[in-house]
KOLKOL-664845 format. One record per residue: x, y, z of N, C-alpha, C in turn. Coordinates in steps of 0.2 Angstrom, whole numbers, plus 2048, in hexadecimal, padded with zeros to 3 digits. Example, Ala and Ser with C-alpha at 12.3 -4.5 7.8 and 13.67 -1.06 7.14 Angstrom:
% residues 2
8427E482783E7EA8278427F0827 8407F58238447FB824840800827 
***
This chain:
% residues 209
DB63A9424DB73A741DDB43A041B DB439C41FDB039541EDA939641E DA639B422D9F39C422D9D39F41C DA13A4419D9F3A8413D9F3A340D DA439E40EDA5399408D9F394408 D9D39240ED9738E40FD9039140C D9039840ED8A39C40CD8A39C405 D8F39E402D9039F3FAD8E3983F7 D903933FAD8F38C3F7D8838A3F7 D8438C3FDD7D38B3FDD7938F3F8 D7B3953F7D7839A3F2D783973EB D7F3953EAD803923E3D7C38C3E2 D7B3873E7D773813E7D703833E6 D6D3883E9D6638A3E9D6538C3E2 D6A3903DFD693933D8D6938E3D3 D6D3893D4D6D3833CFD6737F3CF D6437E3D5D5E37A3D6D5837E3D2 D583853D3D533883D0D533883C8 D593883C6D5A3883BFD583813BC D5A37C3C0D583753BED513743BE D4D3763C3D463763C3D433793BD D4537F3BBD433833B6D443803AF D4A37D3AFD4C3793A9D473733A8 D4636F3ADD4136A3ACD3A36C3AA D383713ADD323743ACD313753A4 D363793A1D3637A39AD36374396 D3B370398D3C369394D35365393 D32365399D2C361399D25364398 D2636B395D2036E394D1B36B38F D1E36738AD1A363385D1635E389 D1A35A38DD18355391D12357396 D1335D399D0E36039DD0836139A D08364394D02365390CFF35F38E D0335A38CD0035338BCFC350390 CFF351396CFC34E39CCF535139D CF635839CCEF35C39DCEA35A398 CEC358392CE835638DCE534F38E CE934B391CE7344392CE2345398 CE434939DCDF3493A3CD834C3A0 CD835139CCD2354399CCE34E395 CD234B391CCF34538DCCC340392 CD033E397CCD33939BCC733C39F CC73423A1CC03453A4CBB34539F CBC347399CB7347394CB4340392 CB933B392CB7334391CB2332396 CB533339CCB13313A2CAA3343A2 CAA33A3A0CA333E3A0C9F33B39B CA1339395C9D336390C9B32F392 C9F32B396C9D325398C9832539D C9832A3A1C9332B3A6C8D32E3A4 C8C33139EC8733539CC8133039C C7B33339EC7532F39EC7232F397 C6E32A396C6A32938FC6632F38D C65330387C61336385C5A336389 C5833D38AC5233E38EC4C33B38B C4833738EC4233438BC3D333391 C3733238FC32331394C2E32A393 C29329397C26322396C2232238F C2032738DC1C327386C21325381 C27328381C2C32637CC2E31E37C C2E31B383C30314383C2A310381 C24312382C1E30E380C1D30E378 C1F314376C1E31536EC2331136B C2931136DC2E30D36AC2D30536B C2B303371C292FC372C232FA36E C1F2FE36CC192FC368C1B2FD360 C1F30235FC21303358C252FD355 C292FA359C2E2F5357C292EF354 C252EC357C212E7354C1C2E934E C1A2F034FC162F2349C1B2F2343 C212F5343C252F433EC272ED33B C282E9340C292E233FC242DF33A C1D2E033CC182DE338C182E1331 C192E7331C1A2EA32AC1F2E7326 C252E5329C2A2E2325C272DB323 C242D8327C212D1326C1C2D1320 C182D7320C132D831AC172D9314 C1C2DD314C202DF30EC232D830B C262D4310C292CE30DC242C930A C1E2CA30CC182C5309C172C7302 C192CD300C172CF2F9C1B2CB2F4 C212C92F5C252C52F1C222BE2F0 C212BD2E9C1E2B62E7C162B62E7 C132BB2EAC0C2BC2EAC092C12E5 C0D2C52E2C0B2CA2DEC102CB2D8 C0D2CD2D2C122D02CDC112D72CC C0E2DA2D1C0D2E22D0C142E52D2 C172E82CDC1E2EB2CEC1E2F12D3 C192F52D3C182FA2D7C182F82DE C132F32DFC122F12E6C192ED2E9 C1C2E92E4C222E62E6C282EB2E8 C282F12E4C2D2F62E6C2B2FA2EC C252FB2EEC232FE2F4C242F92FA C232F32F9C242EE2FEC2C2EE300 C302EE2FBC372EF2FCC392F5300 C362FB2FEC37301301C35301308 C302FE30AC2D2FE311C322FA315 C342F4312C392F0316C402F3317 C422F7312C492FA312C48300317 C43303318C4230931DC41306324 C3D301325C3B2FF32CC402FA32F C432F632BC482F232FC4E2F6333 C512FB330C562FF334C5230233A C4C304339C4930833EC47303344 C462FD343C452F8348C4C2F734C C512F7348C582F634CC592FD350 C5730234DC59309351C55309357 C4E307357C4A30835DC4C302362 C4E2FD360C502F7364C562FA368 C5B2FD365C61300368C5F30536D C5A30936CC5730E371C5530B377 C51306376C4F30237CC542FF380 C592FC37DC5F2FA380C632FF384 C64305381C6730B384C6330D38A C5C30D38AC5830F38FC5730A395 C59304393C592FE398C522FC399 C4E2FC394C472F9394C462F338F C422EF390C412E938CC3E2EB385 C3F2E7380C3C2E9379C342E937A C312E537EC2A2E637EC282E6386 C232EA388C212E938FC1E2E3390 C1F2E0396C1C2D9398C152D9397 C112DE398C0A2DE398C072E1391 C0B2E138CC092E4386C092DF380 C042DF37CC042DB376C032DF370 C032DC36AC032E0364BFC2E4363 BF72E1366BF12E4366BF02EA36A BF52EB36FBF52F2372BF82F836E BFA2F6368BFD2FC364BF7300362 BF8307364BF330B362BED30C367 BEF30A36DBEA30B373BE4307372 BE4301370BDF2FC370BDC2FB369 BDD2FF364BDA2FE35DBDF2FA359 BE52F835BBE92F5357BEE2F9354 BED2FF353BF2304350BF3302349 BEE2FF346BEF2FC33FBF32F633E BF42F2344BF72EC344BF22E7341 BF42E233DBF02DD33ABEF2D733F BE92D433FBE82CE344BEB2C8340 BEC2C3344BEF2BD341BEB2BA33B BE42BB33CBE02B9336BE12BD330 BE22C3331BE32C832BBEA2C6328 BEF2C432CBF52C2329BF52BC326 BF12B7328BF02B1325BEC2B231E BE72B631EBE42B8318BE92BB313 BED2BF315BF22C2310BF72BD30E BF92B8312BFE2B3310BFB2AE30B BF42AD30BBF12A8307BEE2AC300 BEF2B2300BEC2B62FABF22B62F5 BF02B82EEBF52B92E9BF22BD2E4 BF62C02DFBF32C42DABF02CA2DC BEA2CB2D8BE72D12D9BE32D12E0 BE12CC2E3BDF2CB2E9BE42CD2EF BEA2CB2EEBEF2CC2F2BF02D42F2 BF12D72ECBF22DE2EBBEE2E22EF BE72E12EEBE22E52F2BE32E42F9 BE32DE2FBBE32DD303BE92E0306 BEF2DF302BF52E2305BF52E9305 BF32EC300BF22F4300BEE2F6306 BE82F3306BE32F530BBE62F5312 BE92EF313BEC2EE31ABF22F231C BF62F3317BFC2F7318BFA2FF319 BF4301315BF2308317BF030831E BEC304320BEA304327BF030332C BF42FF32ABFA2FE32FBFE30532F C00308329C0330E329BFF31432D BF931432CBF531932FBF6319337 BF6312339BF7311341BFE314343 C0331333FC09316340C0A31D340 C0632033BC0632833BC0332B341 BFD328343BF932A348BFD32A34F C00324350C04323356C0A328356 C0D329350C1332D350C11334351 C0B33634FC0933D350C0833E357 C0633935BC0433A362C0B33A366 C10336364C16337368C1A33D367 C19340361C1C347360C1A34C365 C1334B367C1034F36CC1234D373 C12347374C1334437BC1A34237D C1F341379C2533F37AC2A34437C C3034237FC35346381C3C34537D C3C33F37AC4333D377C43341370 C4934436FC49348368C4A342363 C4E33D364C4F33835FC4833435D C44333362C3E330361C3933535C C3933B35EC3634035AC38340353 C3F340352C4134034BC3F33A347 C3F33434AC3D32E347C3532F346 C3133134AC2A33234AC29336344 C2C33C343C2B34033EC2D33D337 C32339337C34336331C2F33132F C2C32D334C26328332C2032C330 C1E331333C18335330C19337329 C1F33A327C2033C321C2033631C C2433131DC2532C319C1F328318 C1B32631DC1632231CC0F32531A C0F32C31BC09330318C0A330310 C1033030EC11330307C10329304 C11324308C1031D305C0831C305 C0531F30ABFE31E30BBFB321304 BFD327303BFA32A2FDBFC3262F6 C023232F6C0331F2F0BFF3192F0 BFE3152F6BFA30F2F6BF23112F4 BF03162F7BE93182F5BE83192ED BED31C2EABED31D2E3BED3162E0 BF13122E2BF230B2DFBEB3072E0 BE73092E5BE13062E6BDB3092E2 BDD30F2DFBD83132DBBD43172DF BD63192E5BD231D2EABD33242E8 
***
């Protein structure tokens, strides 16, 4: 009798334990899903943090390193227009150039930071832009000439220099579309080509060409 009682007690205890486990499982189902979600989010976050920078090659790096000072000089030229000309169309174009290229400088600087490379290569100077021909970059003497000019003289010099400057950017951008790997660099290069070719046409018209 005692043996049967003990056996029955063990069976009852086991059944209670099973029921308790099942109940806990049901009660915590939401918590379980939450933990799964948190685990998935954690893995996703970890993957995102460990993701490598966008694919790019040396041509992309060099183009960005050269285009930053190229843009900076265009912005400097645009700023010179204020106070040196009364030509409303030229002043508006100068403002347009500055408004377009200032954000692009910041964008490209961010890419170089992401890629872990300096803003400019140690062995590179502004004259290296465009593989030795300056890529439309103005010399120090040309910038001085522009600073000292005013009125109609300034207008002509500014337009002629900016056309050459823009053409250098268009040529360089056309090359990087062919040689680069970065999709974001290609997108910016295509934007530069379209925008600056249109401005070249406008400036030639202003010169009466």
